[in-house]
C-alpha positions as CSV (number, residue, x, y, z in Angstrom):
1,M,0.0,0.0,0.0
2,D,1.2,3.5,-0.8
3,K,1.9,5.2,2.5
4,N,1.2,8.6,0.9
5,A,-2.2,7.6,-0.4
6,P,-5.1,9.7,1.0
7,I,-7.4,9.0,4.0
8,G,-11.0,8.8,3.1
9,V,-13.4,10.6,5.5
10,F,-17.2,10.7,5.2
11,D,-20.2,12.2,6.9
12,S,-23.9,12.9,6.3
13,G,-23.1,16.5,5.6
14,V,-20.8,19.2,6.9
15,G,-20.4,17.8,10.4
16,G,-17.5,15.6,9.4
17,L,-15.5,18.7,8.8
18,T,-14.9,18.9,12.5
19,V,-13.1,15.5,12.2
20,V,-11.2,16.8,9.1
21,R,-10.1,19.9,11.0
22,E,-8.6,17.7,13.8
23,I,-6.9,15.4,11.4
24,M,-5.4,18.4,9.6
25,K,-4.1,19.7,13.0
26,Q,-2.8,16.5,14.3
27,L,-1.6,14.8,11.1
28,P,-0.7,17.7,8.8
29,N,1.3,15.5,6.4
30,E,-1.7,13.3,5.6
31,R,-3.9,14.0,2.5
32,I,-7.7,13.8,2.9
33,V,-10.5,12.9,0.5
34,Y,-13.8,14.0,2.1
35,F,-17.3,13.1,1.1
36,G,-20.3,14.9,2.6
37,D,-23.7,13.3,1.8
38,T,-25.4,16.7,1.7
39,A,-28.3,15.6,-0.6
40,R,-29.4,12.9,2.0
41,V,-28.7,14.7,5.3
42,P,-29.8,14.0,8.0
43,Y,-29.1,10.3,8.6
44,G,-30.4,10.4,12.2
45,S,-34.1,9.8,11.3
46,K,-33.4,7.2,8.6
47,S,-33.6,3.4,9.0
48,K,-30.7,1.1,9.7
49,E,-31.0,-0.5,6.2
50,T,-31.0,2.9,4.5
51,V,-27.9,4.1,6.4
52,I,-26.1,0.9,5.6
53,T,-26.9,1.3,1.9
54,Y,-25.6,4.9,2.0
55,A,-22.4,3.9,3.8
56,R,-21.7,1.1,1.2
57,Q,-22.1,3.5,-1.7
58,I,-19.8,6.1,-0.1
59,V,-17.1,3.5,0.7
60,K,-17.2,2.3,-2.9
61,F,-16.8,5.9,-4.1
62,L,-13.9,6.6,-1.7
63,K,-12.1,3.4,-2.9
64,T,-12.1,4.8,-6.4
65,K,-9.9,7.5,-5.0
66,E,-7.4,4.8,-3.7
67,V,-7.7,5.7,-0.1
68,K,-5.5,3.8,2.4
69,A,-7.9,4.0,5.3
70,I,-11.5,5.2,6.0
71,V,-12.8,7.4,8.8
72,I,-16.6,7.2,9.4
73,A,-17.0,10.7,10.7
74,C,-20.7,10.3,11.4
75,N,-22.0,8.9,14.7
76,T,-25.2,7.6,13.1
77,A,-23.3,5.7,10.4
78,C,-21.0,4.3,13.0
79,A,-23.9,3.2,15.2
80,L,-25.8,1.5,12.3
81,A,-23.2,0.5,9.7
82,F,-19.7,0.4,11.2
83,D,-19.5,-3.4,11.7
84,I,-20.7,-4.1,8.2
85,V,-18.4,-1.6,6.6
86,K,-15.4,-2.8,8.5
87,E,-16.1,-6.5,7.8
88,E,-16.5,-5.8,4.1
89,S,-13.4,-3.5,3.8
90,D,-9.9,-4.6,2.8
91,I,-8.4,-1.4,4.3
92,P,-8.5,-0.1,7.9
93,V,-11.7,1.6,9.1
94,I,-12.3,3.6,12.2
95,G,-15.2,5.5,13.6
96,V,-15.9,8.3,16.0
97,V,-18.0,6.5,18.7
98,K,-15.4,4.4,20.4
99,P,-12.8,7.2,20.8
100,G,-15.5,9.5,22.2
101,A,-16.7,6.9,24.7
102,K,-13.2,6.2,25.8
103,A,-12.5,9.9,26.5
104,A,-15.8,10.3,28.4
105,A,-15.1,7.4,30.6
106,A,-11.7,8.9,31.5
107,S,-13.2,12.4,32.0
108,T,-16.1,11.8,34.4
109,K,-15.6,12.3,38.1
110,N,-19.1,11.4,39.4
111,G,-19.9,8.7,36.9
112,K,-22.8,10.5,35.3
113,I,-22.4,11.0,31.6
114,G,-24.8,12.7,29.1
115,I,-24.9,11.8,25.4
116,I,-26.5,14.1,22.9
117,A,-26.8,12.7,19.4
118,T,-29.3,11.9,16.6
119,E,-32.3,9.8,17.2
120,A,-30.7,6.8,15.5
121,T,-27.5,7.0,17.6
122,I,-29.4,7.3,20.8
123,R,-31.8,4.5,19.9
124,S,-28.8,2.2,19.0
125,G,-27.4,2.4,22.6
126,I,-23.9,2.2,21.2
127,Y,-22.4,4.8,23.5
128,E,-23.9,3.1,26.6
129,E,-22.5,-0.2,25.3
130,F,-18.9,1.1,25.0
131,L,-19.1,3.1,28.2
132,S,-20.4,0.2,30.3
133,Q,-17.6,-2.0,28.8
134,R,-15.0,0.5,30.1
135,N,-16.8,1.2,33.4
136,P,-19.9,-0.8,34.4
137,E,-20.6,1.7,37.2
138,V,-21.2,4.7,35.0
139,Q,-24.7,6.1,34.6
140,V,-25.4,7.1,31.0
141,H,-28.2,9.4,30.0
142,G,-29.0,9.9,26.3
143,K,-30.9,12.7,24.6
144,A,-31.8,12.9,20.9
145,C,-31.3,16.4,19.5
146,P,-32.7,16.1,16.0
147,L,-32.9,19.9,15.3
148,F,-29.2,20.5,15.8
149,V,-28.1,19.1,12.5
150,P,-30.4,21.2,10.3
151,L,-29.5,24.3,12.4
152,V,-25.8,23.7,11.8
153,E,-26.3,22.9,8.1
154,E,-28.0,26.3,7.8
155,G,-25.1,28.0,9.5
156,L,-27.2,29.1,12.5
157,L,-24.3,28.4,14.9
158,E,-24.9,31.3,17.4
159,D,-28.4,32.1,16.5
160,S,-30.9,32.7,19.3
161,V,-33.0,29.9,18.0
162,T,-30.1,27.5,18.5
163,V,-29.6,28.8,22.1
164,E,-33.3,28.2,22.9
165,I,-33.4,24.7,21.4
166,A,-30.1,23.8,23.2
167,G,-31.7,24.9,26.5
168,R,-34.7,22.7,26.0
169,Y,-32.7,19.7,25.0
170,L,-30.2,19.9,27.8
171,Q,-32.6,20.6,30.6
172,S,-33.4,16.9,31.3
173,L,-29.7,16.0,31.3
174,K,-28.8,18.8,33.7
175,E,-31.4,17.3,36.1
176,Y,-29.3,14.1,36.2
177,N,-26.3,16.1,37.5
178,I,-24.1,15.0,34.7
179,D,-20.4,16.2,34.8
180,T,-19.5,15.0,31.3
181,L,-21.4,15.6,28.0
182,V,-20.5,13.7,24.8
183,L,-21.1,15.6,21.6
184,G,-22.3,12.4,19.9
185,C,-22.7,13.9,16.4
186,T,-19.9,15.5,14.5
187,H,-22.1,18.5,13.7
188,Y,-22.3,19.4,17.4
189,P,-18.8,20.7,18.0
190,L,-19.7,23.6,15.6
191,I,-22.1,24.9,18.3
192,R,-19.8,23.9,21.2
193,D,-19.7,27.4,22.7
194,T,-23.5,27.5,22.9
195,L,-23.6,24.0,24.4
196,Q,-21.0,24.8,27.0
197,K,-22.9,27.9,28.1
198,V,-26.2,26.0,28.4
199,A,-24.6,23.0,30.1
200,G,-22.6,25.1,32.5
201,E,-18.9,25.4,33.2
202,G,-19.0,22.4,35.6
203,V,-19.7,20.0,32.7
204,T,-16.8,18.8,30.6
205,L,-17.7,18.5,26.9
206,V,-16.1,15.6,25.0
207,N,-15.5,16.2,21.3
208,P,-15.2,12.8,19.6
209,A,-13.7,14.5,16.6
210,F,-10.5,15.4,18.5
211,E,-10.3,11.9,20.0
212,T,-10.8,10.3,16.5
213,A,-7.9,12.1,15.0
214,K,-5.7,10.7,17.9
215,S,-7.0,7.2,17.2
216,L,-6.4,7.6,13.5
217,K,-2.8,8.5,14.2
218,E,-2.3,5.4,16.3
219,M,-4.0,3.2,13.8
220,L,-1.8,4.4,10.9
221,E,1.3,3.9,13.0
222,K,0.1,0.4,14.0
223,N,-0.4,-0.6,10.4
224,G,2.8,1.0,9.2
225,I,0.9,3.2,6.7
226,E,1.5,6.7,8.1
227,S,2.7,9.2,5.5
228,D,6.4,9.8,5.2
229,R,6.0,13.3,3.8
230,T,7.7,16.0,5.8
231,E,5.7,18.9,4.4
232,T,2.2,20.1,5.3
233,V,-0.4,18.8,2.8
234,T,-2.8,21.3,1.2
235,D,-4.2,19.4,-1.8
236,H,-7.1,17.8,-0.1
237,K,-10.2,16.9,-2.1
238,F,-13.8,17.5,-1.2
239,F,-16.9,15.9,-2.7
240,V,-20.6,16.2,-1.9
241,S,-23.8,14.8,-3.2
242,D,-25.4,18.3,-3.6
243,G,-24.7,22.0,-3.1
244,A,-21.0,22.0,-3.7
245,E,-20.6,25.8,-3.7
246,K,-22.5,26.2,-0.4
247,F,-20.4,23.4,1.1
248,K,-17.2,25.1,0.0
249,V,-18.1,28.4,1.6
250,F,-19.0,26.7,4.9
251,A,-15.9,24.6,4.8
252,N,-13.7,27.7,4.5
253,T,-15.1,29.0,7.7
254,I,-14.2,25.8,9.5
255,L,-11.0,24.4,8.2
256,P,-7.4,25.7,8.7
257,C,-6.7,25.6,4.9
258,D,-8.4,27.0,1.9
259,V,-10.9,24.7,0.1
260,E,-10.5,25.8,-3.5
261,Q,-12.9,23.4,-5.1
262,T,-15.7,21.1,-4.1
263,K,-17.3,18.7,-6.6
264,D,-20.8,17.4,-6.8
265,I,-21.1,13.7,-7.6
266,N,-23.9,11.3,-8.1
267,I,-23.4,9.0,-5.2
268,E,-26.4,6.8,-6.2
269,Q,-24.3,5.3,-9.1
270,Y,-21.9,3.6,-6.6
């Protein structure tokens, strides 16, 4: 395998850019091929079978770009399709859920952890499963927050509507006296400041995107496929299933490098 081949990253929309941002910071010599399924976002309200179909199509597309590893930068896709994608893939695959759960288990002091995510991720119970494996004594409280993804996709990151919705969603979790809150959807770090204000300074927010980049670095080293470039890579490639120009504008507000071009592709053909 070419050690300097790109890493494939995919998400239901723009949320996965939070993972890309962390990879660029922590692994600046790795090239990225990103796919955002902007035509079919959100995934959180869709069936398991549908999300598996979407994930398979995207993996087929990324493999046409000769990626050396795949990061599923979508909690819903991880919850519903990770095992199948990993089993069917001949290259390493990692997701965002396990790194996030690991960090939350290490962070909590009182053993009370909140999870905010899409309906599908909460329904799957995947965070509870990983957290109980690490510490059977923790109390995990999940809350589906379906409106956050469309609010982020529309760029309403600090809007009063977002603040009000966050207050409603987090109220029940605050009543459980949680001291750790997992941002269980890669869109959510984009409204981190709002979530921190609503949750309170005594609550530690866990960003699985940051933890995933760390896990990716470890995985590449373990498999001996980390890039041997010495220079910072800037020729990353971005693809979406709809709205390339809108995506590019948004990406340039998030990422540490300029996104010069984003291409629309027909993901249904894969």
